[in-house]
C-alpha positions as CSV (number, residue, x, y, z in Angstrom):
1,X,-4.7,7.1,2.3
2,X,-8.0,8.6,1.0
3,X,-7.6,12.4,1.5
4,X,-11.4,12.8,1.9
5,X,-12.2,10.1,4.4
6,X,-8.7,9.5,5.8
7,X,-9.1,5.7,5.3
8,X,-5.9,3.9,4.6
9,X,-6.0,1.7,1.5
10,X,-2.5,0.2,1.7
11,X,0.3,0.3,4.2
12,X,3.7,-1.3,3.6
13,X,6.0,-1.2,6.6
14,X,9.0,-2.9,8.1
15,X,9.1,-3.7,11.8
16,X,12.1,-3.5,14.2
17,X,13.0,-7.1,13.3
18,X,13.2,-6.3,9.6
19,X,10.0,-8.2,8.9
20,X,7.8,-6.8,6.1
21,X,4.2,-6.1,7.2
22,X,1.3,-5.3,5.0
23,X,-2.2,-4.0,5.8
24,X,-4.9,-3.2,3.3
25,X,-8.5,-2.2,2.8
26,X,-9.3,-2.7,-0.9
27,X,-12.3,-1.7,-3.0
28,X,-13.2,-2.6,-6.6
29,X,-14.1,-0.2,-9.4
30,X,-17.7,-0.1,-8.1
31,X,-16.8,0.8,-4.6
32,X,-17.5,-2.6,-3.2
33,X,-15.2,-3.9,-0.4
34,X,-13.1,-6.7,-1.8
35,X,-10.6,-7.5,1.0
36,X,-9.5,-6.2,4.4
37,X,-6.4,-7.5,6.1
38,X,-7.7,-6.7,9.6
39,X,-4.3,-5.3,10.6
40,X,-0.7,-5.7,9.5
41,X,0.5,-9.2,8.6
42,X,3.6,-10.8,7.2
43,X,3.1,-12.7,3.9
44,X,6.3,-14.7,3.3
45,X,4.9,-16.3,0.2
46,X,3.7,-13.1,-1.3
47,X,0.1,-12.0,-1.7
48,X,-2.4,-11.5,-4.5
49,X,-5.9,-9.9,-4.2
50,X,-8.3,-9.7,-7.1
51,X,-11.8,-8.2,-7.4
52,X,-14.3,-7.7,-10.2
53,X,-11.9,-9.4,-12.7
54,X,-8.8,-7.2,-12.1
55,X,-5.7,-7.5,-10.0
56,X,-5.9,-5.1,-7.1
57,X,-2.8,-6.0,-5.2
58,X,0.2,-8.2,-5.9
59,X,3.0,-8.3,-3.3
60,X,5.9,-10.6,-4.4
61,X,7.6,-13.0,-2.0
62,X,11.0,-11.4,-2.8
63,X,11.7,-7.9,-1.4
64,X,13.5,-6.8,-4.5
65,X,10.5,-7.3,-6.8
66,X,7.9,-4.6,-7.4
67,X,4.5,-4.3,-5.7
68,X,1.7,-3.9,-8.1
69,X,-1.6,-2.3,-7.2
70,X,-4.8,-0.6,-8.3
71,X,-6.4,1.3,-5.4
72,X,-10.0,2.5,-5.6
73,X,-11.9,4.6,-3.1
74,X,-15.2,3.7,-1.5
75,X,-16.9,5.5,-4.3
76,X,-15.2,3.4,-6.9
77,X,-12.8,6.1,-8.1
78,X,-9.3,5.0,-9.0
79,X,-6.9,6.9,-6.8
80,X,-3.6,5.3,-7.7
81,X,-2.1,2.4,-9.6
82,X,1.3,0.9,-10.3
83,X,2.5,-1.7,-12.7
84,X,5.9,-1.8,-11.1
85,X,7.4,0.4,-13.7
86,X,5.1,3.4,-13.6
87,X,2.9,4.8,-10.8
88,X,-0.1,7.0,-11.5
89,X,-1.6,9.2,-8.8
90,X,-5.1,10.7,-9.2
91,X,-7.2,13.1,-7.1
92,X,-8.1,12.0,-3.6
93,X,-4.9,10.3,-2.6
94,X,-2.7,11.4,0.3
95,X,0.7,9.7,0.8
96,X,2.3,9.4,4.3
97,X,5.8,8.4,5.1
98,X,7.6,7.4,8.2
99,X,7.3,9.6,11.3
100,X,9.6,7.9,13.8
101,X,11.7,10.7,15.2
102,X,11.3,14.4,15.5
103,X,14.3,16.7,14.7
104,X,17.3,15.9,12.6
105,X,17.9,12.5,11.1
106,X,20.9,10.6,12.6
107,X,24.3,11.3,11.0
108,X,25.0,8.7,8.3
109,X,28.1,10.2,6.8
110,X,31.3,8.2,7.1
111,X,34.1,9.9,9.0
């Protein structure tokens, strides 16, 4: 998420039926909008989005493979990128995790 505009660039989530859902709003290095998913969708065959000659998002068909991405802001600033081995985070990025339940997490220890 862009920490300045609160715009979400990429969201990877899993629904109650264990289905992977992806939503994205991707800009290129010039700040031009390349692709917008218009909501969360399942891509069983994987997904690749390119813009201005570079790969912006690659989601593999298999869950155990790495997601690759280069996320730019509306101003064309690179905010984060990952090649599957290393992730770089630059200024202007805010990460958000799951917020399903308040309070303590359920007990997962084995008795």
